[in-house]
C-alpha positions in Angstrom: 112.5 152.7 169.3 114.5 152.3 166.1 115.5 148.8 165.0 118.3 148.8 162.3 117.5 146.2 159.6 119.4 145.1 156.7 119.3 147.5 153.8 117.4 144.3 151.6 115.1 143.9 154.3 114.1 147.6 154.5 113.9 147.7 150.8 111.3 144.8 150.7 109.2 146.5 153.1 109.5 149.9 151.5 108.4 148.5 148.0 105.5 146.5 149.6 104.2 149.8 151.2 104.6 151.8 147.9 102.6 149.3 146.3 99.9 150.1 149.0 100.7 147.2 151.3 101.3 147.1 155.1 104.7 145.2 155.6 106.8 144.5 159.0 109.7 142.5 160.3 108.3 140.3 162.6 109.1 137.5 165.1 112.6 136.4 166.2 114.2 139.2 164.4 112.3 141.8 166.4 112.9 140.1 169.6 116.7 139.4 169.0 117.1 143.1 167.7 115.6 144.6 171.1 117.9 142.1 173.1 121.1 143.4 171.4 121.2 140.2 169.7 122.2 139.6 165.8 119.1 137.9 164.1 119.8 134.7 162.2 117.2 135.7 159.5 114.7 138.9 158.9 111.2 137.3 158.5 108.5 140.0 156.9 104.7 139.8 157.2 102.4 141.8 154.9 98.9 142.5 154.0 99.8 141.5 150.2 98.8 138.2 149.1 101.3 135.6 147.9 100.3 136.3 144.2 100.6 140.0 144.8 104.3 139.5 146.4 105.3 137.6 143.4 104.0 140.3 141.2 105.8 143.1 142.8 109.3 141.5 143.0 111.3 140.3 140.2 113.1 137.3 141.9 110.9 135.0 143.9 110.6 131.3 145.1 107.4 129.7 146.3 108.7 128.5 149.6 105.5 127.6 151.4 102.7 129.3 149.2 100.0 127.1 150.7 100.8 128.9 154.1 101.2 132.2 152.4 105.1 132.3 152.4 107.1 133.5 149.2 111.1 134.1 149.4 112.0 137.3 147.8 115.5 137.3 146.8 117.1 140.7 147.1 120.9 141.0 145.9 121.0 137.2 146.0 119.9 137.5 150.2 116.4 135.5 150.7 113.7 137.3 152.9 110.7 135.1 153.8 107.6 137.0 153.1 104.4 135.6 154.7 100.9 137.1 154.2 98.9 137.7 157.4 97.0 134.9 158.0 94.7 132.8 160.5 95.5 129.4 161.0 92.5 126.8 160.8 92.2 123.7 163.0 95.4 121.9 164.1 94.6 118.0 164.0 98.1 116.4 164.1 99.5 118.6 166.9 102.1 120.3 164.2 100.3 122.2 161.6 97.1 123.7 160.3 94.8 122.1 158.2 94.3 125.1 156.4 95.1 128.8 156.5 93.0 132.0 155.9 94.5 135.1 154.5 93.7 138.3 156.5 94.2 141.9 156.2 94.6 142.3 159.9 98.3 142.5 161.5 96.7 141.8 165.0 95.0 138.6 163.8 98.2 137.4 162.3 100.2 138.3 165.6 97.6 136.7 167.6 98.3 133.0 166.1 102.0 133.2 167.2 103.4 131.1 170.0 104.9 133.5 172.6 104.5 137.2 173.3 108.2 137.8 172.7 107.8 136.4 169.1 104.5 138.2 168.4 105.9 141.9 168.0 106.3 143.4 164.4 108.4 146.6 163.4 108.5 149.1 160.7 110.3 152.5 160.4 106.8 154.3 159.9 105.0 152.8 162.7 107.8 151.6 165.0 107.3 148.6 167.3 103.8 147.0 167.2 103.5 145.2 170.6 99.8 144.3 171.2 100.6 141.3 173.9 103.0 142.5 175.9 106.0 140.9 174.5 108.5 144.1 175.5 107.3 143.9 179.1 108.1 140.1 179.0 111.5 140.7 177.5 112.1 143.0 180.5 110.9 140.6 182.9 112.8 137.8 181.5 109.4 135.7 180.9 108.3 133.3 178.0 104.6 133.7 178.1 102.1 132.4 175.5 100.2 134.6 173.2 96.6 133.9 174.6 95.8 130.4 176.2 98.8 128.4 176.7 97.3 124.9 176.5 95.4 126.1 173.2 98.8 127.3 171.8 100.7 124.1 172.7 97.8 122.0 171.8 97.8 123.4 168.1 101.6 122.8 167.9 103.6 120.5 170.1 106.8 121.6 169.0 106.0 124.9 170.5 106.8 123.0 173.8 110.4 122.5 172.9 110.7 126.1 171.4 109.7 127.6 174.6 112.2 125.4 176.6 114.9 126.4 174.1 113.9 130.1 174.2 114.1 129.9 178.1 117.7 128.1 178.1 119.0 130.3 175.4 117.9 133.7 176.8 118.1 132.8 180.7 114.2 133.5 181.1 111.6 131.9 183.3 108.6 130.2 181.7 105.6 131.4 183.2 103.3 129.3 185.4 100.4 129.0 182.8 103.0 128.0 180.2 104.9 125.6 182.2 101.5 123.8 183.5 100.5 123.5 180.0 103.9 122.1 178.8 103.8 119.2 181.5 100.2 118.6 180.8 100.5 118.2 176.8 104.1 116.7 177.0 103.0 113.4 175.3 101.7 115.1 172.3 105.5 115.7 171.5 105.5 112.0 170.2 103.8 113.4 167.4 106.4 115.8 166.0 108.9 114.7 163.6 112.2 113.5 165.0 114.0 116.8 163.3 
Protein backbone atom coordinates (compact mmCIF):
# COMPACT_ATOMS: atom_id res chain seq x y z
CA UNK A 1 0.00 0.00 0.00
CA UNK A 2 1.25 3.46 -0.92
CA UNK A 3 -0.05 6.62 0.73
CA UNK A 4 0.52 9.85 -1.15
CA UNK A 5 1.50 12.50 1.35
CA UNK A 6 2.37 16.15 0.73
CA UNK A 7 5.94 16.70 -0.45
CA UNK A 8 6.73 18.73 2.70
CA UNK A 9 5.52 15.94 5.03
CA UNK A 10 7.66 13.46 3.10
CA UNK A 11 10.59 15.86 3.39
CA UNK A 12 10.18 16.07 7.19
CA UNK A 13 10.23 12.26 7.40
CA UNK A 14 13.21 11.95 5.03
CA UNK A 15 15.17 14.57 6.95
CA UNK A 16 14.58 12.80 10.26
CA UNK A 17 15.59 9.47 8.70
CA UNK A 18 18.75 11.01 7.23
CA UNK A 19 19.69 12.03 10.77
CA UNK A 20 19.30 8.44 11.98
CA UNK A 21 15.76 8.60 13.42
CA UNK A 22 12.54 6.75 12.65
CA UNK A 23 9.61 8.85 11.43
CA UNK A 24 6.09 8.12 10.20
CA UNK A 25 2.86 9.90 9.41
CA UNK A 26 0.39 8.73 12.04
CA UNK A 27 -3.22 8.74 13.14
CA UNK A 28 -6.02 10.48 11.29
CA UNK A 29 -4.07 11.29 8.15
CA UNK A 30 -3.28 7.59 7.67
CA UNK A 31 -6.89 6.59 8.36
CA UNK A 32 -8.32 9.24 6.04
CA UNK A 33 -5.85 8.45 3.25
CA UNK A 34 -6.80 4.76 3.34
CA UNK A 35 -10.48 5.74 3.20
CA UNK A 36 -9.87 8.03 0.21
CA UNK A 37 -10.64 11.16 2.25
CA UNK A 38 -8.48 14.30 2.22
CA UNK A 39 -6.65 14.63 5.57
CA UNK A 40 -7.00 17.96 7.36
CA UNK A 41 -3.46 17.73 8.70
CA UNK A 42 -0.45 15.45 8.54
CA UNK A 43 0.92 14.51 11.96
CA UNK A 44 4.32 12.88 12.24
CA UNK A 45 5.66 10.66 15.00
CA UNK A 46 9.37 10.08 15.50
CA UNK A 47 12.03 8.47 17.65
CA UNK A 48 13.83 11.85 17.78
CA UNK A 49 13.47 13.85 20.99
CA UNK A 50 11.89 17.33 20.82
CA UNK A 51 15.35 18.88 21.25
CA UNK A 52 16.75 16.76 18.42
CA UNK A 53 13.86 17.80 16.16
CA UNK A 54 14.59 21.46 16.96
CA UNK A 55 18.28 20.96 16.16
CA UNK A 56 17.53 19.34 12.80
CA UNK A 57 15.02 21.88 11.43
CA UNK A 58 15.55 25.61 11.00
CA UNK A 59 11.97 26.72 11.60
CA UNK A 60 10.17 25.19 14.59
CA UNK A 61 7.59 26.22 17.16
CA UNK A 62 7.30 24.67 20.63
CA UNK A 63 3.66 23.62 20.32
CA UNK A 64 3.38 21.19 23.21
CA UNK A 65 6.98 20.44 24.02
CA UNK A 66 6.16 19.00 27.46
CA UNK A 67 4.19 16.32 25.59
CA UNK A 68 6.89 15.94 22.93
CA UNK A 69 5.32 18.03 20.17
CA UNK A 70 7.26 20.49 18.02
CA UNK A 71 5.70 22.13 14.96
CA UNK A 72 8.06 22.10 12.00
CA UNK A 73 7.40 24.73 9.34
CA UNK A 74 8.19 23.59 5.81
CA UNK A 75 7.55 26.32 3.21
CA UNK A 76 5.25 27.98 5.77
CA UNK A 77 3.20 24.77 6.16
CA UNK A 78 2.99 23.45 9.76
CA UNK A 79 3.66 19.78 10.56
CA UNK A 80 3.31 18.59 14.14
CA UNK A 81 6.20 16.27 14.97
CA UNK A 82 5.74 14.33 18.20
CA UNK A 83 8.28 12.11 19.89
CA UNK A 84 7.24 8.51 20.55
CA UNK A 85 5.85 8.52 24.07
CA UNK A 86 4.18 6.55 26.81
CA UNK A 87 1.60 8.43 28.85
CA UNK A 88 1.73 8.49 32.64
CA UNK A 89 -1.33 8.35 34.92
CA UNK A 90 -4.48 10.24 33.98
CA UNK A 91 -6.07 11.70 37.12
CA UNK A 92 -8.39 14.29 35.55
CA UNK A 93 -9.89 12.06 32.81
CA UNK A 94 -8.32 14.33 30.20
CA UNK A 95 -4.50 14.64 30.18
CA UNK A 96 -1.66 12.50 31.50
CA UNK A 97 0.18 13.88 34.53
CA UNK A 98 3.43 13.16 32.73
CA UNK A 99 4.77 11.57 29.59
CA UNK A 100 7.85 9.46 29.08
CA UNK A 101 9.62 9.43 25.75
CA UNK A 102 10.39 6.06 24.23
CA UNK A 103 12.23 4.73 21.19
CA UNK A 104 9.43 2.24 20.42
CA UNK A 105 6.82 2.98 17.77
CA UNK A 106 4.73 0.11 19.15
CA UNK A 107 4.60 1.70 22.63
CA UNK A 108 3.58 5.01 21.07
CA UNK A 109 0.78 3.42 19.04
CA UNK A 110 -0.40 1.45 22.09
CA UNK A 111 -1.38 4.68 23.90
CA UNK A 112 -3.73 5.81 21.12
CA UNK A 113 -7.51 5.72 21.31
CA UNK A 114 -8.90 3.61 18.45
CA UNK A 115 -7.33 0.99 16.19
CA UNK A 116 -8.19 3.07 13.11
CA UNK A 117 -6.08 5.92 14.58
CA UNK A 118 -3.20 3.69 15.68
CA UNK A 119 -1.64 3.11 12.28
CA UNK A 120 1.57 4.67 11.01
CA UNK A 121 3.13 4.91 7.55
CA UNK A 122 6.30 5.86 5.77
CA UNK A 123 7.44 5.04 2.25
CA UNK A 124 10.24 2.74 3.40
CA UNK A 125 8.26 0.51 5.80
CA UNK A 126 4.77 0.95 4.36
CA UNK A 127 1.78 0.62 6.67
CA UNK A 128 2.46 -0.26 10.30
CA UNK A 129 -0.78 -1.72 11.67
CA UNK A 130 -0.12 -3.60 14.90
CA UNK A 131 -3.65 -3.48 16.35
CA UNK A 132 -5.87 -4.38 13.37
CA UNK A 133 -6.89 -0.90 12.28
CA UNK A 134 -7.04 -1.86 8.61
CA UNK A 135 -9.37 -4.77 9.34
CA UNK A 136 -11.59 -2.46 11.43
CA UNK A 137 -11.69 0.06 8.56
CA UNK A 138 -12.81 -2.71 6.21
CA UNK A 139 -15.47 -3.89 8.69
CA UNK A 140 -16.58 -0.33 9.51
CA UNK A 141 -15.92 -0.73 13.24
CA UNK A 142 -14.75 1.69 15.94
CA UNK A 143 -12.71 -0.39 18.40
CA UNK A 144 -10.38 0.76 21.17
CA UNK A 145 -6.69 -0.06 21.31
CA UNK A 146 -6.52 -2.49 24.22
CA UNK A 147 -9.07 -2.25 27.02
CA UNK A 148 -11.94 0.15 26.21
CA UNK A 149 -12.65 1.03 29.85
CA UNK A 150 -8.99 1.96 30.35
CA UNK A 151 -8.91 4.11 27.18
CA UNK A 152 -12.04 6.08 28.14
CA UNK A 153 -11.00 6.34 31.81
CA UNK A 154 -7.76 7.97 30.71
CA UNK A 155 -9.44 10.60 28.55
CA UNK A 156 -13.21 11.09 28.64
CA UNK A 157 -13.07 13.12 25.42
CA UNK A 158 -12.38 9.83 23.63
CA UNK A 159 -16.03 8.93 24.22
CA UNK A 160 -17.14 11.88 22.11
CA UNK A 161 -14.41 11.20 19.55
CA UNK A 162 -15.62 7.63 19.14
CA UNK A 163 -19.22 8.76 18.62
CA UNK A 164 -18.06 11.45 16.16
CA UNK A 165 -15.99 8.96 14.13
CA UNK A 166 -18.92 6.54 14.03
CA UNK A 167 -21.26 9.28 12.80
CA UNK A 168 -18.82 10.81 10.28
CA UNK A 169 -17.68 7.50 8.83
CA UNK A 170 -20.94 5.58 9.14
CA UNK A 171 -19.18 2.98 11.33
CA UNK A 172 -20.51 0.85 14.19
CA UNK A 173 -19.04 1.10 17.68
CA UNK A 174 -17.99 -2.35 18.89
CA UNK A 175 -19.76 -3.84 21.92
CA UNK A 176 -16.87 -3.43 24.38
CA UNK A 177 -16.39 0.24 23.47
CA UNK A 178 -20.14 0.95 23.57
CA UNK A 179 -20.52 -0.59 27.04
CA UNK A 180 -17.50 1.34 28.35
CA UNK A 181 -18.89 4.58 26.87
CA UNK A 182 -22.19 4.09 28.73
CA UNK A 183 -20.44 3.20 31.98
CA UNK A 184 -18.07 6.16 31.85
CA UNK A 185 -20.45 8.77 30.39
CA UNK A 186 -20.56 10.69 33.74
CA UNK A 187 -16.82 11.46 33.37
CA UNK A 188 -17.70 13.75 30.45
CA UNK A 189 -18.52 16.40 33.08
CA UNK A 190 -14.78 16.71 33.66
CA UNK A 191 -13.86 17.81 30.12
CA UNK A 192 -13.88 21.47 29.06
CA UNK A 193 -16.91 22.87 27.25
CA UNK A 194 -14.83 23.42 24.11
